[in-house]
PQR file with spaces between the fields and no chain letter, atoms N, CA, C, O and H, PARSE charges and radii, in Angstrom:
ATOM       1  N    MET     1       0.839   -1.159    0.102 -0.4000 1.5000
ATOM       2  CA   MET     1       0.181    0.196    0.000 -0.0000 2.0000
ATOM       3  C    MET     1       0.957    1.424   -0.210  0.5500 1.7000
ATOM       4  O    MET     1       0.636    2.257   -1.058 -0.5500 1.4000
ATOM       5  N    ALA     2       2.158    1.560    0.694 -0.4000 1.5000
ATOM       6  CA   ALA     2       2.968    2.330    0.942 -0.0000 2.0000
ATOM       7  C    ALA     2       3.668    2.543   -0.823  0.5500 1.7000
ATOM       8  O    ALA     2       4.082    3.473   -1.514 -0.5500 1.4000
ATOM       9  H    ALA     2       2.419    0.884    1.383  0.4000 1.0000
ATOM      10  N    THR     3       3.522    1.434   -0.920 -0.4000 1.5000
ATOM      11  CA   THR     3       4.458    2.083   -2.585 -0.0000 2.0000
ATOM      12  C    THR     3       3.547    2.539   -3.324  0.5500 1.7000
ATOM      13  O    THR     3       3.811    3.666   -3.744 -0.5500 1.4000
ATOM      14  H    THR     3       3.185    0.678   -0.359  0.4000 1.0000
ATOM      15  N    THR     4       2.413    2.052   -3.713 -0.4000 1.5000
ATOM      16  CA   THR     4       1.394    2.775   -4.586 -0.0000 2.0000
ATOM      17  C    THR     4       0.766    4.240   -3.857  0.5500 1.7000
ATOM      18  O    THR     4      -0.204    4.811   -4.356 -0.5500 1.4000
ATOM      19  H    THR     4       2.199    1.137   -3.372  0.4000 1.0000
ATOM      20  N    THR     5       1.531    4.803   -2.487 -0.4000 1.5000
ATOM      21  CA   THR     5       1.159    5.675   -1.866 -0.0000 2.0000
ATOM      22  C    THR     5       2.374    6.689   -2.933  0.5500 1.7000
ATOM      23  O    THR     5       2.072    7.679   -3.600 -0.5500 1.4000
ATOM      24  H    THR     5       2.319    4.339   -2.082  0.4000 1.0000
ATOM      25  N    SER     6       3.270    6.278   -2.851 -0.4000 1.5000
ATOM      26  CA   SER     6       4.758    7.169   -2.866 -0.0000 2.0000
ATOM      27  C    SER     6       4.717    7.264   -4.116  0.5500 1.7000
ATOM      28  O    SER     6       4.886    8.351   -4.669 -0.5500 1.4000
ATOM      29  H    SER     6       3.516    5.474   -2.310  0.4000 1.0000
ATOM      30  N    SER     7       4.383    5.651   -5.078 -0.4000 1.5000
ATOM      31  CA   SER     7       4.132    5.722   -7.070 -0.0000 2.0000
ATOM      32  C    SER     7       3.526    7.045   -7.089  0.5500 1.7000
ATOM      33  O    SER     7       4.130    8.022   -7.532 -0.5500 1.4000
ATOM      34  H    SER     7       4.245    4.768   -4.630  0.4000 1.0000
ATOM      35  N    SER     8       2.430    7.096   -6.653 -0.4000 1.5000
ATOM      36  CA   SER     8       1.214    8.484   -7.183 -0.0000 2.0000
ATOM      37  C    SER     8       1.358   10.092   -6.617  0.5500 1.7000
ATOM      38  O    SER     8       0.564   10.999   -6.863 -0.5500 1.4000
ATOM      39  H    SER     8       1.939    6.302   -6.293  0.4000 1.0000
ATOM      40  N    SER     9       2.610   10.187   -5.779 -0.4000 1.5000
ATOM      41  CA   SER     9       2.694   11.247   -4.972 -0.0000 2.0000
ATOM      42  C    SER     9       3.820   11.510   -5.841  0.5500 1.7000
ATOM      43  O    SER     9       4.079   12.712   -5.882 -0.5500 1.4000
ATOM      44  H    SER     9       3.255    9.450   -5.578  0.4000 1.0000
ATOM      45  N    SER    10       4.831   10.540   -6.787 -0.4000 1.5000
ATOM      46  CA   SER    10       6.103   10.845   -7.281 -0.0000 2.0000
ATOM      47  C    SER    10       5.452   11.600   -8.534  0.5500 1.7000
ATOM      48  O    SER    10       5.412   12.804   -8.790 -0.5500 1.4000
ATOM      49  H    SER    10       4.621    9.563   -6.754  0.4000 1.0000
ATOM      50  N    GLY    11       4.921   10.411   -9.279 -0.4000 1.5000
ATOM      51  CA   GLY    11       3.698   10.881  -10.395 -0.0000 2.0000
ATOM      52  C    GLY    11       3.627   12.414  -10.357  0.5500 1.7000
ATOM      53  O    GLY    11       4.405   13.102  -11.017 -0.5500 1.4000
ATOM      54  H    GLY    11       4.954    9.434   -9.071  0.4000 1.0000
ATOM      55  N    ARG    12       2.502   13.023   -9.424 -0.4000 1.5000
ATOM      56  CA   ARG    12       1.593   13.669   -8.759 -0.0000 2.0000
ATOM      57  C    ARG    12       3.345   15.024   -8.634  0.5500 1.7000
ATOM      58  O    ARG    12       3.223   16.174   -9.056 -0.5500 1.4000
ATOM      59  H    ARG    12       1.870   12.464   -8.888  0.4000 1.0000
ATOM      60  N    GLU    13       4.151   14.733   -8.273 -0.4000 1.5000
ATOM      61  CA   GLU    13       5.720   15.501   -8.229 -0.0000 2.0000
ATOM      62  C    GLU    13       6.299   15.706   -9.556  0.5500 1.7000
ATOM      63  O    GLU    13       6.844   16.808   -9.611 -0.5500 1.4000
ATOM      64  H    GLU    13       4.250   13.799   -7.931  0.4000 1.0000
ATOM      65  N    PHE    14       6.386   14.961  -10.779 -0.4000 1.5000
ATOM      66  CA   PHE    14       6.303   14.927  -11.456 -0.0000 2.0000
ATOM      67  C    PHE    14       5.688   16.174  -12.217  0.5500 1.7000
ATOM      68  O    PHE    14       6.337   17.186  -12.481 -0.5500 1.4000
ATOM      69  H    PHE    14       5.943   14.066  -10.734  0.4000 1.0000
ATOM      70  N    GLU    15       4.368   15.976  -12.533 -0.4000 1.5000
ATOM      71  CA   GLU    15       3.677   16.726  -13.028 -0.0000 2.0000
ATOM      72  C    GLU    15       3.820   18.312  -12.570  0.5500 1.7000
ATOM      73  O    GLU    15       3.522   19.223  -13.343 -0.5500 1.4000
ATOM      74  H    GLU    15       3.841   15.154  -12.318  0.4000 1.0000
ATOM      75  N    LEU    16       4.189   18.484  -11.558 -0.4000 1.5000
ATOM      76  CA   LEU    16       3.769   19.478  -10.578 -0.0000 2.0000
ATOM      77  C    LEU    16       5.140   20.478  -11.328  0.5500 1.7000
ATOM      78  O    LEU    16       5.302   21.662  -11.623 -0.5500 1.4000
ATOM      79  H    LEU    16       4.431   17.744  -10.930  0.4000 1.0000
ATOM      80  N    GLU    17       5.907   19.261  -11.404 -0.4000 1.5000
ATOM      81  CA   GLU    17       7.136   19.879  -11.957 -0.0000 2.0000
ATOM      82  C    GLU    17       7.403   20.393  -13.397  0.5500 1.7000
ATOM      83  O    GLU    17       8.327   21.098  -13.801 -0.5500 1.4000
ATOM      84  H    GLU    17       5.774   18.299  -11.165  0.4000 1.0000
ATOM      85  N    LYS    18       6.181   19.767  -14.172 -0.4000 1.5000
ATOM      86  CA   LYS    18       6.325   19.871  -15.258 -0.0000 2.0000
ATOM      87  C    LYS    18       5.477   21.011  -15.818  0.5500 1.7000
ATOM      88  O    LYS    18       5.540   21.466  -16.960 -0.5500 1.4000
ATOM      89  H    LYS    18       5.430   19.195  -13.844  0.4000 1.0000
ATOM      90  N    GLU    19       4.546   21.460  -14.667 -0.4000 1.5000
ATOM      91  CA   GLU    19       3.873   22.589  -14.723 -0.0000 2.0000
ATOM      92  C    GLU    19       4.595   23.920  -14.325  0.5500 1.7000
ATOM      93  O    GLU    19       4.410   25.056  -14.762 -0.5500 1.4000
ATOM      94  H    GLU    19       4.495   21.091  -13.739  0.4000 1.0000
ATOM      95  N    ILE    20       5.523   23.436  -13.313 -0.4000 1.5000
ATOM      96  CA   ILE    20       6.173   24.616  -12.863 -0.0000 2.0000
ATOM      97  C    ILE    20       6.811   25.557  -14.186  0.5500 1.7000
ATOM      98  O    ILE    20       6.595   26.708  -14.566 -0.5500 1.4000
ATOM      99  H    ILE    20       5.673   22.513  -12.957  0.4000 1.0000
ATOM     100  N    LYS    21       7.678   24.479  -14.658 -0.4000 1.5000
ATOM     101  CA   LYS    21       8.505   25.091  -16.016 -0.0000 2.0000
ATOM     102  C    LYS    21       7.493   25.742  -17.047  0.5500 1.7000
ATOM     103  O    LYS    21       7.370   26.964  -17.125 -0.5500 1.4000
ATOM     104  H    LYS    21       7.853   23.544  -14.350  0.4000 1.0000
ATOM     105  N    ARG    22       6.697   24.758  -17.923 -0.4000 1.5000
ATOM     106  CA   ARG    22       5.620   25.043  -18.479 -0.0000 2.0000
ATOM     107  C    ARG    22       5.605   27.132  -17.273  0.5500 1.7000
ATOM     108  O    ARG    22       6.160   28.064  -17.854 -0.5500 1.4000
ATOM     109  H    ARG    22       6.797   23.765  -17.859  0.4000 1.0000
ATOM     110  N    GLN    23       5.110   27.364  -16.156 -0.4000 1.5000
ATOM     111  CA   GLN    23       4.556   28.544  -15.983 -0.0000 2.0000
ATOM     112  C    GLN    23       5.829   29.232  -15.918  0.5500 1.7000
ATOM     113  O    GLN    23       5.613   30.346  -16.397 -0.5500 1.4000
ATOM     114  H    GLN    23       4.658   26.607  -15.684  0.4000 1.0000
ATOM     115  N    GLU    24       7.144   29.139  -15.544 -0.4000 1.5000
ATOM     116  CA   GLU    24       8.151   29.823  -16.162 -0.0000 2.0000
ATOM     117  C    GLU    24       9.055   30.426  -17.340  0.5500 1.7000
ATOM     118  O    GLU    24       9.886   31.312  -17.536 -0.5500 1.4000
ATOM     119  H    GLU    24       7.320   28.234  -15.155  0.4000 1.0000
ATOM     120  N    VAL    25       8.303   29.282  -18.075 -0.4000 1.5000
ATOM     121  CA   VAL    25       8.472   29.775  -19.438 -0.0000 2.0000
ATOM     122  C    VAL    25       7.347   30.560  -19.942  0.5500 1.7000
ATOM     123  O    VAL    25       7.796   31.339  -20.784 -0.5500 1.4000
ATOM     124  H    VAL    25       7.628   28.562  -17.916  0.4000 1.0000
ATOM     125  N    SER    26       5.829   30.732  -19.773 -0.4000 1.5000
ATOM     126  CA   SER    26       5.534   31.244  -20.312 -0.0000 2.0000
ATOM     127  C    SER    26       5.226   32.668  -19.206  0.5500 1.7000
ATOM     128  O    SER    26       4.253   33.403  -19.373 -0.5500 1.4000
ATOM     129  H    SER    26       5.465   30.100  -19.089  0.4000 1.0000
ATOM     130  N    LEU    27       6.282   32.874  -18.049 -0.4000 1.5000
ATOM     131  CA   LEU    27       6.052   34.220  -17.599 -0.0000 2.0000
ATOM     132  C    LEU    27       7.609   34.964  -18.231  0.5500 1.7000
ATOM     133  O    LEU    27       8.002   36.130  -18.225 -0.5500 1.4000
ATOM     134  H    LEU    27       7.072   32.277  -17.913  0.4000 1.0000
ATOM     135  N    ASP    28       8.217   33.700  -18.741 -0.4000 1.5000
ATOM     136  CA   ASP    28       9.540   34.761  -19.637 -0.0000 2.0000
ATOM     137  C    ASP    28       9.211   35.009  -20.731  0.5500 1.7000
ATOM     138  O    ASP    28       9.787   36.036  -21.091 -0.5500 1.4000
ATOM     139  H    ASP    28       7.898   32.753  -18.746  0.4000 1.0000
ATOM     140  N    GLU    29       8.520   34.582  -21.548 -0.4000 1.5000
ATOM     141  CA   GLU    29       7.682   35.092  -22.479 -0.0000 2.0000
ATOM     142  C    GLU    29       6.564   35.819  -22.470  0.5500 1.7000
ATOM     143  O    GLU    29       6.017   36.146  -23.523 -0.5500 1.4000
ATOM     144  H    GLU    29       8.052   33.748  -21.255  0.4000 1.0000
ATOM     145  N    LEU    30       6.135   36.130  -21.372 -0.4000 1.5000
ATOM     146  CA   LEU    30       5.385   37.253  -21.431 -0.0000 2.0000
ATOM     147  C    LEU    30       6.185   38.407  -20.791  0.5500 1.7000
ATOM     148  O    LEU    30       5.675   39.516  -20.945 -0.5500 1.4000
ATOM     149  H    LEU    30       6.580   35.865  -20.517  0.4000 1.0000
ATOM     150  N    SER    31       7.026   38.367  -20.291 -0.4000 1.5000
ATOM     151  CA   SER    31       8.115   39.660  -20.114 -0.0000 2.0000
ATOM     152  C    SER    31       8.900   40.097  -20.920  0.5500 1.7000
ATOM     153  O    SER    31       9.508   41.144  -20.703 -0.5500 1.4000
ATOM     154  H    SER    31       7.440   37.466  -20.166  0.4000 1.0000
ATOM     155  N    SER    32       9.094   39.209  -22.303 -0.4000 1.5000
ATOM     156  CA   SER    32       9.435   39.936  -22.983 -0.0000 2.0000
ATOM     157  C    SER    32       8.960   41.129  -24.366  0.5500 1.7000
ATOM     158  O    SER    32       9.451   41.768  -25.297 -0.5500 1.4000
ATOM     159  H    SER    32       8.599   38.357  -22.479  0.4000 1.0000
ATOM     160  N    LEU    33       7.435   40.789  -23.551 -0.4000 1.5000
ATOM     161  CA   LEU    33       6.733   41.552  -24.671 -0.0000 2.0000
ATOM     162  C    LEU    33       6.080   42.913  -23.838  0.5500 1.7000
ATOM     163  O    LEU    33       5.967   43.159  -22.637 -0.5500 1.4000
ATOM     164  H    LEU    33       7.037   40.270  -22.795  0.4000 1.0000
ATOM     165  N    SER    34       5.762   43.558  -24.902 -0.4000 1.5000
ATOM     166  CA   SER    34       5.492   44.871  -24.806 -0.0000 2.0000
ATOM     167  C    SER    34       4.043   45.079  -23.580  0.5500 1.7000
ATOM     168  O    SER    34       3.196   44.242  -23.268 -0.5500 1.4000
ATOM     169  H    SER    34       5.854   43.358  -25.878  0.4000 1.0000
ATOM     170  N    SER    35       4.210   46.522  -23.101 -0.4000 1.5000
ATOM     171  CA   SER    35       3.132   46.050  -21.780 -0.0000 2.0000
ATOM     172  C    SER    35       1.888   46.504  -22.460  0.5500 1.7000
ATOM     173  O    SER    35       0.861   46.067  -21.942 -0.5500 1.4000
ATOM     174  H    SER    35       4.898   47.201  -23.355  0.4000 1.0000
ATOM     175  N    SER    36       1.708   47.397  -23.658 -0.4000 1.5000
ATOM     176  CA   SER    36       0.627   47.309  -24.639 -0.0000 2.0000
ATOM     177  C    SER    36       0.215   46.216  -25.745  0.5500 1.7000
ATOM     178  O    SER    36      -0.743   46.502  -26.463 -0.5500 1.4000
ATOM     179  H    SER    36       2.542   47.753  -24.079  0.4000 1.0000
ATOM     180  N    ARG    37       0.724   45.254  -25.894 -0.4000 1.5000
ATOM     181  CA   ARG    37       0.390   43.761  -26.566 -0.0000 2.0000
ATOM     182  C    ARG    37      -1.283   42.986  -26.204  0.5500 1.7000
ATOM     183  O    ARG    37      -1.404   42.708  -25.011 -0.5500 1.4000
ATOM     184  H    ARG    37       1.502   45.021  -25.310  0.4000 1.0000
ATOM     185  N    ARG    38      -2.048   42.767  -26.753 -0.4000 1.5000
ATOM     186  CA   ARG    38      -3.115   42.226  -26.446 -0.0000 2.0000
ATOM     187  C    ARG    38      -2.336   40.340  -26.261  0.5500 1.7000
ATOM     188  O    ARG    38      -1.282   40.259  -26.891 -0.5500 1.4000
ATOM     189  H    ARG    38      -1.950   42.993  -27.722  0.4000 1.0000
ATOM     190  N    VAL    39      -2.558   39.597  -25.858 -0.4000 1.5000
ATOM     191  CA   VAL    39      -2.223   38.040  -26.392 -0.0000 2.0000
ATOM     192  C    VAL    39      -3.656   37.353  -25.685  0.5500 1.7000
ATOM     193  O    VAL    39      -4.552   37.992  -25.134 -0.5500 1.4000
ATOM     194  H    VAL    39      -3.415   39.662  -25.346  0.4000 1.0000
ATOM     195  N    TYR    40      -3.590   35.964  -25.862 -0.4000 1.5000
ATOM     196  CA   TYR    40      -4.543   35.089  -25.811 -0.0000 2.0000
ATOM     197  C    TYR    40      -4.316   34.160  -24.507  0.5500 1.7000
ATOM     198  O    TYR    40      -3.147   33.865  -24.260 -0.5500 1.4000
ATOM     199  H    TYR    40      -2.862   35.445  -26.309  0.4000 1.0000
ATOM     200  N    GLN    41      -5.452   33.615  -23.545 -0.4000 1.5000
ATOM     201  CA   GLN    41      -5.321   33.866  -22.157 -0.0000 2.0000
ATOM     202  C    GLN    41      -6.095   31.998  -22.017  0.5500 1.7000
ATOM     203  O    GLN    41      -7.309   31.934  -21.817 -0.5500 1.4000
ATOM     204  H    GLN    41      -6.402   33.854  -23.746  0.4000 1.0000
ATOM     205  N    LYS    42      -5.376   30.816  -22.127 -0.4000 1.5000
ATOM     206  CA   LYS    42      -6.409   30.494  -21.924 -0.0000 2.0000
ATOM     207  C    LYS    42      -7.251   29.751  -20.586  0.5500 1.7000
ATOM     208  O    LYS    42      -6.686   29.264  -19.606 -0.5500 1.4000
ATOM     209  H    LYS    42      -4.390   30.868  -22.289  0.4000 1.0000
ATOM     210  N    ASN    43      -8.883   29.803  -20.837 -0.4000 1.5000
ATOM     211  CA   ASN    43      -8.869   30.226  -20.230 -0.0000 2.0000
ATOM     212  C    ASN    43     -10.007   28.560  -20.165  0.5500 1.7000
ATOM     213  O    ASN    43     -10.689   28.439  -21.182 -0.5500 1.4000
ATOM     214  H    ASN    43      -9.341   30.199  -21.633  0.4000 1.0000
ATOM     215  N    GLY    44     -10.143   27.714  -19.379 -0.4000 1.5000
ATOM     216  CA   GLY    44     -11.091   26.205  -19.557 -0.0000 2.0000
ATOM     217  C    GLY    44     -10.362   25.675  -20.912  0.5500 1.7000
ATOM     218  O    GLY    44      -9.141   25.621  -20.763 -0.5500 1.4000
ATOM     219  H    GLY    44      -9.589   27.813  -18.552  0.4000 1.0000
ATOM     220  N    ASN    45     -10.730   25.347  -21.955 -0.4000 1.5000
ATOM     221  CA   ASN    45     -11.515   24.887  -23.428 -0.0000 2.0000
ATOM     222  C    ASN    45     -11.495   26.411  -24.447  0.5500 1.7000
ATOM     223  O    ASN    45     -11.520   26.379  -25.678 -0.5500 1.4000
ATOM     224  H    ASN    45     -11.722   25.391  -22.076  0.4000 1.0000
ATOM     225  N    LEU    46     -11.455   27.478  -23.756 -0.4000 1.5000
ATOM     226  CA   LEU    46     -11.591   28.360  -24.497 -0.0000 2.0000
ATOM     227  C    LEU    46     -10.439   29.232  -24.375  0.5500 1.7000
ATOM     228  O    LEU    46      -9.790   29.112  -23.335 -0.5500 1.4000
ATOM     229  H    LEU    46     -11.435   27.504  -22.756  0.4000 1.0000
ATOM     230  N    PHE    47      -9.890   30.454  -25.599 -0.4000 1.5000
ATOM     231  CA   PHE    47      -9.203   31.213  -25.703 -0.0000 2.0000
ATOM     232  C    PHE    47      -9.909   32.858  -25.323  0.5500 1.7000
ATOM     233  O    PHE    47     -11.048   33.106  -25.720 -0.5500 1.4000
ATOM     234  H    PHE    47     -10.417   30.552  -26.443  0.4000 1.0000
ATOM     235  N    PHE    48      -9.236   33.741  -24.657 -0.4000 1.5000
ATOM     236  CA   PHE    48      -9.451   34.983  -24.347 -0.0000 2.0000
ATOM     237  C    PHE    48      -8.353   36.038  -24.872  0.5500 1.7000
ATOM     238  O    PHE    48      -7.177   35.709  -24.721 -0.5500 1.4000
ATOM     239  H    PHE    48      -8.311   33.540  -24.335  0.4000 1.0000
ATOM     240  N    LEU    49      -8.576   37.012  -25.346 -0.4000 1.5000
ATOM     241  CA   LEU    49      -7.701   38.146  -25.413 -0.0000 2.0000
ATOM     242  C    LEU    49      -7.599   39.243  -24.187  0.5500 1.7000
ATOM     243  O    LEU    49      -8.379   40.098  -23.768 -0.5500 1.4000
ATOM     244  H    LEU    49      -9.532   37.279  -25.468  0.4000 1.0000
ATOM     245  N    THR    50      -6.557   38.911  -23.888 -0.4000 1.5000
ATOM     246  CA   THR    50      -6.241   39.680  -22.635 -0.0000 2.0000
ATOM     247  C    THR    50      -4.689   40.797  -23.009  0.5500 1.7000
ATOM     248  O    THR    50      -3.960   41.017  -23.976 -0.5500 1.4000
ATOM     249  H    THR    50      -5.924   38.216  -24.229  0.4000 1.0000
ATOM     250  N    SER    51      -4.805   41.229  -21.635 -0.4000 1.5000
ATOM     251  CA   SER    51      -3.366   42.103  -21.325 -0.0000 2.0000
ATOM     252  C    SER    51      -2.074   41.371  -21.172  0.5500 1.7000
ATOM     253  O    SER    51      -2.142   40.244  -20.681 -0.5500 1.4000
ATOM     254  H    SER    51      -5.397   41.049  -20.849  0.4000 1.0000
ATOM     255  N    THR    52      -1.204   41.721  -21.431 -0.4000 1.5000
ATOM     256  CA   THR    52      -0.084   40.547  -21.005 -0.0000 2.0000
ATOM     257  C    THR    52       0.401   40.987  -19.198  0.5500 1.7000
ATOM     258  O    THR    52       1.016   40.157  -18.529 -0.5500 1.4000
ATOM     259  H    THR    52      -1.149   42.636  -21.830  0.4000 1.0000
ATOM     260  N    GLU    53       0.036   42.289  -18.648 -0.4000 1.5000
ATOM     261  CA   GLU    53      -0.064   41.916  -17.045 -0.0000 2.0000
ATOM     262  C    GLU    53      -1.340   41.195  -16.923  0.5500 1.7000
ATOM     263  O    GLU    53      -1.320   41.406  -15.711 -0.5500 1.4000
ATOM     264  H    GLU    53      -0.464   42.963  -19.192  0.4000 1.0000
ATOM     265  N    LYS    54      -2.351   40.583  -17.070 -0.4000 1.5000
ATOM     266  CA   LYS    54      -3.514   39.611  -16.699 -0.0000 2.0000
ATOM     267  C    LYS    54      -2.650   38.539  -16.555  0.5500 1.7000
ATOM     268  O    LYS    54      -2.318   37.903  -15.555 -0.5500 1.4000
ATOM     269  H    LYS    54      -2.367   40.411  -18.055  0.4000 1.0000
ATOM     270  N    ALA    55      -2.395   38.462  -17.520 -0.4000 1.5000
ATOM     271  CA   ALA    55      -1.785   37.061  -18.497 -0.0000 2.0000
ATOM     272  C    ALA    55      -0.334   36.304  -16.890  0.5500 1.7000
ATOM     273  O    ALA    55       0.006   35.211  -16.437 -0.5500 1.4000
ATOM     274  H    ALA    55      -2.665   38.979  -18.333  0.4000 1.0000
ATOM     275  N    LYS    56       0.029   37.931  -16.637 -0.4000 1.5000
ATOM     276  CA   LYS    56       1.526   36.957  -16.165 -0.0000 2.0000
ATOM     277  C    LYS    56       1.255   36.938  -15.340  0.5500 1.7000
ATOM     278  O    LYS    56       1.819   36.136  -14.596 -0.5500 1.4000
ATOM     279  H    LYS    56      -0.248   38.819  -17.005  0.4000 1.0000
ATOM     280  N    THR    57      -0.212   38.108  -14.598 -0.4000 1.5000
ATOM     281  CA   THR    57      -0.821   37.415  -13.181 -0.0000 2.0000
ATOM     282  C    THR    57      -0.795   36.123  -12.776  0.5500 1.7000
ATOM     283  O    THR    57      -0.200   35.410  -11.968 -0.5500 1.4000
ATOM     284  H    THR    57      -0.671   38.759  -15.202  0.4000 1.0000
ATOM     285  N    SER    58      -2.002   36.028  -13.965 -0.4000 1.5000
ATOM     286  CA   SER    58      -2.563   34.395  -13.824 -0.0000 2.0000
ATOM     287  C    SER    58      -1.109   33.352  -13.584  0.5500 1.7000
ATOM     288  O    SER    58      -0.801   32.518  -12.733 -0.5500 1.4000
ATOM     289  H    SER    58      -2.485   36.607  -14.622  0.4000 1.0000
ATOM     290  N    ALA    59      -0.627   33.752  -14.477 -0.4000 1.5000
ATOM     291  CA   ALA    59       0.475   32.431  -14.520 -0.0000 2.0000
ATOM     292  C    ALA    59       1.509   32.372  -13.464  0.5500 1.7000
ATOM     293  O    ALA    59       2.098   31.309  -13.269 -0.5500 1.4000
ATOM     294  H    ALA    59      -0.877   34.430  -15.168  0.4000 1.0000
ATOM     295  N    GLN    60       1.742   33.288  -12.860 -0.4000 1.5000
ATOM     296  CA   GLN    60       2.303   33.832  -11.769 -0.0000 2.0000
ATOM     297  C    GLN    60       1.802   33.175  -10.248  0.5500 1.7000
ATOM     298  O    GLN    60       2.474   32.590   -9.399 -0.5500 1.4000
ATOM     299  H    GLN    60       1.263   34.151  -13.019  0.4000 1.0000
ATOM     300  N    LYS    61       0.046   33.594  -10.276 -0.4000 1.5000
ATOM     301  CA   LYS    61      -0.720   33.120   -9.357 -0.0000 2.0000
ATOM     302  C    LYS    61      -0.829   31.505   -9.672  0.5500 1.7000
ATOM     303  O    LYS    61      -1.200   30.924   -8.652 -0.5500 1.4000
ATOM     304  H    LYS    61      -0.500   34.069  -10.965  0.4000 1.0000
ATOM     305  N    GLN    62      -0.611   30.584  -10.807 -0.4000 1.5000
ATOM     306  CA   GLN    62      -0.617   29.234  -11.108 -0.0000 2.0000
ATOM     307  C    GLN    62       0.800   28.712  -10.433  0.5500 1.7000
ATOM     308  O    GLN    62       0.842   27.670   -9.779 -0.5500 1.4000
ATOM     309  H    GLN    62      -0.310   31.057  -11.636  0.4000 1.0000
ATOM     310  N    LEU    63       2.195   29.721  -10.711 -0.4000 1.5000
ATOM     311  CA   LEU    63       3.116   28.807  -10.286 -0.0000 2.0000
ATOM     312  C    LEU    63       2.942   29.034   -8.978  0.5500 1.7000
ATOM     313  O    LEU    63       3.116   28.111   -8.182 -0.5500 1.4000
ATOM     314  H    LEU    63       2.161   30.568  -11.242  0.4000 1.0000
ATOM     315  N    ASP    64       2.643   30.052   -8.636 -0.4000 1.5000
ATOM     316  CA   ASP    64       3.108   30.291   -7.205 -0.0000 2.0000
ATOM     317  C    ASP    64       2.150   28.881   -6.398  0.5500 1.7000
ATOM     318  O    ASP    64       2.184   28.620   -5.196 -0.5500 1.4000
ATOM     319  H    ASP    64       2.501   30.801   -9.282  0.4000 1.0000
ATOM     320  N    TYR    65       1.498   28.276   -7.263 -0.4000 1.5000
ATOM     321  CA   TYR    65       0.205   27.005   -6.449 -0.0000 2.0000
ATOM     322  C    TYR    65       0.811   26.149   -6.464  0.5500 1.7000
ATOM     323  O    TYR    65       1.117   25.417   -5.522 -0.5500 1.4000
ATOM     324  H    TYR    65       1.471   28.487   -8.240  0.4000 1.0000
ATOM     325  N    ALA    66       1.267   26.051   -8.190 -0.4000 1.5000
ATOM     326  CA   ALA    66       2.001   24.799   -8.287 -0.0000 2.0000
ATOM     327  C    ALA    66       3.194   24.939   -7.546  0.5500 1.7000
ATOM     328  O    ALA    66       3.340   23.747   -7.278 -0.5500 1.4000
ATOM     329  H    ALA    66       1.019   26.646   -8.954  0.4000 1.0000
ATOM     330  N    LYS    67       3.937   25.369   -7.134 -0.4000 1.5000
ATOM     331  CA   LYS    67       5.051   25.433   -5.760 -0.0000 2.0000
ATOM     332  C    LYS    67       4.534   25.055   -4.615  0.5500 1.7000
ATOM     333  O    LYS    67       5.062   24.152   -3.966 -0.5500 1.4000
ATOM     334  H    LYS    67       3.818   26.338   -7.352  0.4000 1.0000
ATOM     335  N    SER    68       3.757   25.499   -4.323 -0.4000 1.5000
ATOM     336  CA   SER    68       3.083   25.465   -3.041 -0.0000 2.0000
ATOM     337  C    SER    68       2.667   23.522   -2.408  0.5500 1.7000
ATOM     338  O    SER    68       2.796   22.960   -1.321 -0.5500 1.4000
ATOM     339  H    SER    68       3.328   26.232   -4.849  0.4000 1.0000
ATOM     340  N    GLU    69       2.156   23.079   -3.763 -0.4000 1.5000
ATOM     341  CA   GLU    69       1.606   22.008   -3.605 -0.0000 2.0000
ATOM     342  C    GLU    69       2.584   20.892   -3.446  0.5500 1.7000
ATOM     343  O    GLU    69       2.298   19.937   -2.724 -0.5500 1.4000
ATOM     344  H    GLU    69       2.051   23.536   -4.647  0.4000 1.0000
ATOM     345  N    ILE    70       4.385   20.994   -4.447 -0.4000 1.5000
ATOM     346  CA   ILE    70       4.832   20.195   -4.651 -0.0000 2.0000
ATOM     347  C    ILE    70       5.735   20.513   -3.480  0.5500 1.7000
ATOM     348  O    ILE    70       6.639   19.688   -3.352 -0.5500 1.4000
ATOM     349  H    ILE    70       4.617   21.770   -5.034  0.4000 1.0000
ATOM     350  N    ASN    71       5.728   21.629   -2.468 -0.4000 1.5000
ATOM     351  CA   ASN    71       6.460   21.648   -1.447 -0.0000 2.0000
ATOM     352  C    ASN    71       6.005   20.500   -0.751  0.5500 1.7000
ATOM     353  O    ASN    71       6.615   19.453   -0.537 -0.5500 1.4000
ATOM     354  H    ASN    71       4.993   22.300   -2.572  0.4000 1.0000
ATOM     355  N    LYS    72       3.954   21.084   -0.171 -0.4000 1.5000
ATOM     356  CA   LYS    72       3.527   20.002    0.567 -0.0000 2.0000
ATOM     357  C    LYS    72       3.690   18.519    0.127  0.5500 1.7000
ATOM     358  O    LYS    72       3.490   17.774    1.086 -0.5500 1.4000
ATOM     359  H    LYS    72       3.457   21.934   -0.346  0.4000 1.0000
ATOM     360  N    ILE    73       4.052   17.717   -1.265 -0.4000 1.5000
ATOM     361  CA   ILE    73       4.051   16.345   -1.535 -0.0000 2.0000
ATOM     362  C    ILE    73       5.589   16.322   -0.699  0.5500 1.7000
ATOM     363  O    ILE    73       5.789   15.532    0.223 -0.5500 1.4000
ATOM     364  H    ILE    73       4.214   18.322   -2.044  0.4000 1.0000
ATOM     365  N    ARG    74       6.553   17.242   -1.138 -0.4000 1.5000
ATOM     366  CA   ARG    74       7.803   16.927   -0.667 -0.0000 2.0000
ATOM     367  C    ARG    74       7.914   16.513    1.056  0.5500 1.7000
ATOM     368  O    ARG    74       8.636   15.614    1.485 -0.5500 1.4000
ATOM     369  H    ARG    74       6.390   17.884   -1.887  0.4000 1.0000
ATOM     370  N    SER    75       7.065   17.352    1.861 -0.4000 1.5000
ATOM     371  CA   SER    75       7.265   18.017    3.196 -0.0000 2.0000
ATOM     372  C    SER    75       6.929   16.336    4.137  0.5500 1.7000
ATOM     373  O    SER    75       7.545   15.710    5.000 -0.5500 1.4000
ATOM     374  H    SER    75       6.479   18.083    1.512  0.4000 1.0000
ATOM     375  N    GLN    76       5.643   16.130    3.392 -0.4000 1.5000
ATOM     376  CA   GLN    76       5.163   14.515    3.316 -0.0000 2.0000
ATOM     377  C    GLN    76       6.004   13.596    3.213  0.5500 1.7000
ATOM     378  O    GLN    76       5.630   12.675    3.940 -0.5500 1.4000
ATOM     379  H    GLN    76       5.143   16.639    2.691  0.4000 1.0000
ATOM     380  N    THR    77       7.133   13.295    2.594 -0.4000 1.5000
ATOM     381  CA   THR    77       7.873   12.123    2.395 -0.0000 2.0000
ATOM     382  C    THR    77       9.239   12.125    3.312  0.5500 1.7000
ATOM     383  O    THR    77      10.015   11.170    3.266 -0.5500 1.4000
ATOM     384  H    THR    77       7.436   14.043    2.004  0.4000 1.0000
């Protein structure tokens, strides 16, 4: 039973690491754009036109959440 829990948490940890990398790349890409530039942001299955600042804020929130989740997993082991 412990092996199943361990493998599922390591799988979740791997997915969170991928999400963290994705959000870091998103933030870098958005930071390279001018602040007046409009970008598409995915929300569910739809894309919406928004400002780079709003998209950066959203990406930063997702990054912070993923980092907090991975820290919870790592502190349990």
